Legacy VTK file of the C-alpha trace (Angstrom):
# vtk DataFile Version 3.0
C-alpha trace
ASCII
DATASET POLYDATA
POINTS 339 float
46.164 3.242 -32.890
46.083 6.959 -32.157
44.076 7.309 -28.945
45.962 7.620 -25.646
46.983 4.577 -23.649
44.906 4.465 -20.469
46.692 3.279 -17.336
43.920 2.265 -14.912
45.684 2.145 -11.558
48.671 4.501 -11.431
50.517 2.902 -8.523
53.687 0.811 -8.586
53.055 -1.208 -11.752
50.844 1.274 -13.599
52.913 4.323 -12.745
56.139 2.668 -13.884
54.650 1.378 -17.132
52.885 4.655 -17.883
56.015 6.711 -17.315
58.015 4.434 -19.601
55.379 4.692 -22.334
55.415 8.495 -22.069
59.218 8.517 -22.314
58.885 6.377 -25.463
56.635 9.004 -27.060
53.152 7.648 -26.323
50.296 9.758 -25.009
49.102 8.374 -21.680
46.110 9.036 -19.444
46.229 7.904 -15.818
43.189 6.808 -13.812
43.475 6.180 -10.075
41.076 6.073 -7.125
43.441 7.910 -4.732
42.447 11.551 -4.959
45.742 12.868 -3.571
47.710 10.828 -6.135
45.588 12.155 -9.011
45.957 15.733 -7.762
49.733 15.364 -7.395
50.137 13.985 -10.939
48.057 16.824 -12.390
49.905 19.477 -10.377
53.527 18.279 -10.573
53.632 15.254 -12.867
54.438 11.662 -11.935
57.914 11.311 -10.467
59.798 8.044 -10.971
62.715 7.374 -8.634
65.220 4.557 -8.554
68.289 3.096 -10.266
66.691 2.277 -13.632
65.655 5.788 -14.593
64.598 8.942 -12.784
62.205 11.356 -14.410
59.067 13.390 -13.875
56.556 12.799 -16.642
53.529 14.918 -17.462
50.126 13.388 -18.160
46.483 13.968 -17.351
45.137 12.007 -14.402
41.552 11.346 -13.385
39.508 9.663 -10.705
37.460 6.765 -12.166
34.255 8.804 -12.008
35.878 11.747 -13.811
37.281 10.164 -16.962
35.336 10.588 -20.189
35.612 9.129 -23.679
36.282 5.745 -25.247
39.757 4.227 -25.618
41.274 1.354 -27.541
44.071 0.411 -25.133
43.591 0.112 -21.380
46.233 -1.336 -19.071
44.568 -2.527 -15.863
47.110 -2.271 -13.039
45.044 -2.454 -9.841
45.347 -4.883 -6.940
43.764 -8.257 -7.570
40.893 -7.779 -5.115
39.902 -4.548 -6.904
39.802 -6.153 -10.360
36.055 -6.697 -10.761
35.117 -3.211 -9.571
37.765 -1.620 -11.801
36.693 -3.688 -14.810
33.093 -2.555 -14.361
34.237 1.074 -14.063
36.397 0.961 -17.208
33.975 -1.055 -19.358
32.010 1.987 -20.630
35.305 3.568 -21.744
36.583 0.561 -23.717
36.166 0.719 -27.494
34.250 -2.146 -29.088
37.438 -3.268 -30.868
39.668 -2.309 -27.930
41.365 -4.458 -25.314
42.356 -4.587 -21.653
45.882 -5.704 -20.727
45.876 -7.251 -17.249
49.223 -6.010 -15.896
48.546 -7.392 -12.424
49.439 -10.206 -10.067
47.201 -13.253 -9.982
44.696 -14.843 -12.363
42.602 -11.781 -13.111
42.011 -12.256 -16.829
38.918 -14.428 -16.276
37.426 -11.831 -13.923
37.962 -9.054 -16.484
36.621 -11.271 -19.261
33.347 -11.811 -17.437
32.856 -8.037 -17.484
34.133 -6.925 -20.910
34.244 -10.206 -22.828
37.100 -12.711 -23.006
37.993 -11.616 -26.550
38.892 -8.149 -25.235
41.367 -9.349 -22.590
45.128 -9.771 -23.043
47.339 -11.664 -20.597
50.356 -9.946 -19.090
53.004 -11.089 -16.615
55.200 -8.548 -14.831
57.822 -9.157 -12.161
59.759 -5.875 -12.008
60.275 -4.225 -8.621
58.336 -1.032 -7.946
56.606 0.691 -5.029
54.111 3.508 -4.604
55.967 5.876 -2.265
53.632 8.835 -1.805
51.157 10.851 -3.922
52.832 11.563 -7.256
55.904 9.415 -6.544
56.751 5.821 -7.553
60.029 3.978 -7.000
61.173 1.709 -9.849
63.618 -0.513 -8.007
64.625 -3.320 -10.340
64.244 -4.743 -13.831
62.733 -8.203 -14.247
60.675 -10.405 -16.531
57.852 -8.901 -18.611
55.729 -11.254 -20.730
52.580 -10.789 -22.830
50.390 -13.240 -24.697
46.902 -13.922 -25.946
44.990 -16.160 -23.552
44.402 -18.709 -26.336
48.085 -18.704 -27.324
47.531 -17.260 -30.797
49.930 -14.730 -32.338
47.638 -11.880 -33.365
48.400 -8.449 -34.773
47.332 -6.813 -31.514
49.610 -8.986 -29.367
52.534 -8.184 -31.665
51.743 -4.466 -31.241
51.499 -4.830 -27.456
54.794 -6.722 -27.385
56.439 -3.929 -29.377
55.206 -1.429 -26.780
56.489 -3.571 -23.925
59.904 -3.749 -25.586
60.043 0.037 -25.193
59.744 -0.543 -21.456
61.803 -3.725 -21.073
64.159 -4.697 -23.909
63.917 -8.368 -22.909
60.103 -8.470 -22.887
58.784 -11.825 -24.126
55.869 -12.705 -26.410
54.594 -16.150 -25.386
52.015 -18.704 -26.462
51.790 -19.908 -22.833
50.852 -16.823 -20.802
48.866 -19.009 -18.380
52.111 -20.851 -17.623
53.799 -17.595 -16.642
50.822 -16.474 -14.559
50.763 -19.792 -12.677
54.541 -19.670 -12.320
54.120 -16.264 -10.702
51.450 -17.743 -8.395
53.937 -20.322 -7.143
56.598 -17.647 -6.721
53.979 -15.258 -5.340
53.035 -17.704 -2.614
56.689 -17.691 -1.550
56.660 -13.873 -1.571
53.540 -13.824 0.602
55.409 -16.050 3.048
58.295 -13.564 3.232
55.767 -10.802 3.971
54.725 -12.263 7.342
58.180 -11.219 8.610
60.103 -7.952 8.582
63.033 -9.638 6.844
63.817 -8.868 3.214
62.777 -11.212 0.414
66.390 -12.220 -0.179
67.089 -12.836 3.514
64.084 -15.143 3.903
64.956 -17.091 0.737
68.573 -17.354 1.888
67.679 -18.680 5.356
68.222 -22.475 5.363
65.797 -22.879 8.282
62.842 -21.905 6.088
63.715 -23.339 2.705
62.026 -26.706 3.470
58.654 -25.162 4.364
58.860 -22.730 1.445
59.487 -25.737 -0.776
56.390 -27.445 0.679
54.365 -24.320 -0.081
55.617 -24.264 -3.674
54.832 -27.985 -4.022
51.233 -27.350 -2.973
50.670 -24.571 -5.501
52.505 -26.486 -8.218
50.351 -29.545 -7.584
47.199 -27.469 -8.074
48.636 -25.978 -11.282
49.455 -29.454 -12.604
45.940 -30.674 -11.794
44.616 -27.636 -13.687
46.544 -28.756 -16.806
48.937 -25.802 -16.705
52.672 -25.946 -17.471
54.299 -23.226 -15.305
57.155 -21.244 -16.844
60.482 -20.172 -15.310
61.637 -16.568 -14.823
64.143 -14.418 -12.887
65.926 -17.283 -11.149
62.691 -19.047 -10.220
62.322 -22.439 -11.897
58.984 -24.171 -11.178
60.534 -27.491 -12.224
62.945 -27.115 -9.306
59.972 -27.162 -6.940
58.264 -30.234 -8.352
57.905 -33.028 -5.760
60.364 -35.182 -7.721
62.988 -32.440 -8.189
66.460 -33.183 -6.778
67.272 -31.202 -3.635
70.300 -29.583 -5.270
68.089 -28.257 -8.081
65.742 -26.669 -5.543
68.676 -25.127 -3.698
70.030 -23.749 -6.965
66.704 -22.048 -7.723
66.589 -20.557 -4.231
70.115 -19.216 -4.761
69.037 -17.727 -8.094
66.069 -15.981 -6.466
68.313 -14.628 -3.718
70.750 -13.242 -6.298
67.937 -11.675 -8.337
66.372 -9.979 -5.309
69.708 -8.745 -3.942
70.145 -6.771 -7.188
66.913 -4.836 -6.659
66.495 -1.781 -4.448
63.007 -3.141 -3.722
63.926 -5.287 -0.718
60.411 -6.160 0.473
57.218 -7.153 -1.312
54.222 -4.954 -1.998
52.360 -7.324 0.335
54.731 -6.406 3.159
54.228 -2.703 2.386
50.465 -3.173 2.567
50.830 -4.808 5.984
53.677 -2.825 7.535
53.452 0.616 5.927
50.063 1.247 4.357
48.098 -0.802 6.948
45.567 -2.098 4.454
44.267 -5.386 3.137
46.502 -7.369 0.818
45.723 -9.370 -2.313
45.798 -12.650 -0.378
42.112 -13.437 -0.967
42.469 -12.741 -4.697
45.773 -14.577 -5.219
46.515 -17.222 -2.603
43.146 -18.267 -1.182
41.767 -19.339 -4.618
44.713 -21.730 -4.977
43.874 -23.430 -1.687
40.161 -23.526 -2.513
40.840 -24.967 -5.981
43.084 -27.573 -4.383
40.334 -28.518 -1.939
37.837 -28.896 -4.786
40.323 -31.144 -6.619
41.071 -33.218 -3.531
44.592 -31.774 -3.152
45.735 -30.991 0.391
47.202 -27.489 0.799
47.642 -27.050 4.579
50.605 -24.657 4.345
48.762 -22.463 1.833
45.622 -22.330 4.009
47.706 -21.499 7.094
49.546 -18.733 5.233
46.208 -17.139 4.312
45.158 -17.351 7.961
48.378 -15.666 9.136
47.954 -12.835 6.617
44.351 -12.275 7.723
45.444 -12.013 11.364
48.199 -9.532 10.500
45.694 -7.479 8.470
43.351 -7.466 11.479
46.130 -6.285 13.807
45.973 -9.398 15.995
49.330 -10.799 14.906
52.670 -8.953 14.550
55.085 -9.269 11.658
57.740 -11.693 12.887
59.843 -14.625 11.724
57.975 -16.645 14.356
55.112 -16.713 11.855
57.257 -18.800 9.524
57.928 -21.136 12.446
54.178 -21.755 12.624
54.270 -22.891 9.003
57.239 -25.139 9.764
55.267 -26.897 12.520
52.428 -27.974 10.182
52.576 -31.782 9.928
53.749 -33.068 6.553
LINES 1 340
339 0 1 2 3 4 5 6 7 8 9 10 11 12 13 14 15 16 17 18 19 20 21 22 23 24 25 26 27 28 29 30 31 32 33 34 35 36 37 38 39 40 41 42 43 44 45 46 47 48 49 50 51 52 53 54 55 56 57 58 59 60 61 62 63 64 65 66 67 68 69 70 71 72 73 74 75 76 77 78 79 80 81 82 83 84 85 86 87 88 89 90 91 92 93 94 95 96 97 98 99 100 101 102 103 104 105 106 107 108 109 110 111 112 113 114 115 116 117 118 119 120 121 122 123 124 125 126 127 128 129 130 131 132 133 134 135 136 137 138 139 140 141 142 143 144 145 146 147 148 149 150 151 152 153 154 155 156 157 158 159 160 161 162 163 164 165 166 167 168 169 170 171 172 173 174 175 176 177 178 179 180 181 182 183 184 185 186 187 188 189 190 191 192 193 194 195 196 197 198 199 200 201 202 203 204 205 206 207 208 209 210 211 212 213 214 215 216 217 218 219 220 221 222 223 224 225 226 227 228 229 230 231 232 233 234 235 236 237 238 239 240 241 242 243 244 245 246 247 248 249 250 251 252 253 254 255 256 257 258 259 260 261 262 263 264 265 266 267 268 269 270 271 272 273 274 275 276 277 278 279 280 281 282 283 284 285 286 287 288 289 290 291 292 293 294 295 296 297 298 299 300 301 302 303 304 305 306 307 308 309 310 311 312 313 314 315 316 317 318 319 320 321 322 323 324 325 326 327 328 329 330 331 332 333 334 335 336 337 338
């Protein structure tokens, strides 16, 4: 393909991916709804900071209403709760034989598919550490798992081409026939990350705290139970092993996975989640209603109790509304929920 790669959402994930693609020799176009970010990229380029690589890359950037033309490859990298609106905005710019790669957190592929057609959606799992710092600046804090796959598990020519591109970003990028397993695995892990975000402690410090490992395990059990009932086999990555959080898993196996997650997160300069940044720094709504709430609602529909998950959503909503501070006492509220 010869047309530029479109990165729709040039924040932490999109900015990092786009910069890596440019460094690998691809032409990239950025689209973002933050005017100041678009202006900064056009004026000075996109600056990537951090221990992996530091560079300032040049590319054209547009607001969604400004971009013109039709493109074959669009990487959608927006927050989960902005997925439907972004998919509708990009749809007129997607070639008939083109595709959208959902480089996001959560189960967004179905949402995109309802807009552009399921056959034009490619699954993508990313776990690397990155943060939007300020207009024109993104911090790439730590390498981690990158996985792509067709939603039906088939090995197509386009997924092989996408995998080759991802290898230019992450040399250990994986091509899988079970992308849903990785996405659900990230949902289990993501629920744990949301729990760390109700405090000001780092991800590693919360995972390392023995006082909270039991309730975090309960949270993982709830999400894993819903995944199992949905006929999904979650996959392991970056020290997180979903099998270690199954209800029948030996305690030492769970502890070993926690230790692995602590070690992985200690290696990254990204100490806190993007959820925490939304709450503590950017003072805006998180992806909780797009990522965590659907798990609890699906569990309810299936007759699976998810009290810790529902309470976590409630805590996040209260922090978003400014009626609850960030504090480890919030985790204590989860601990007090009857088993």
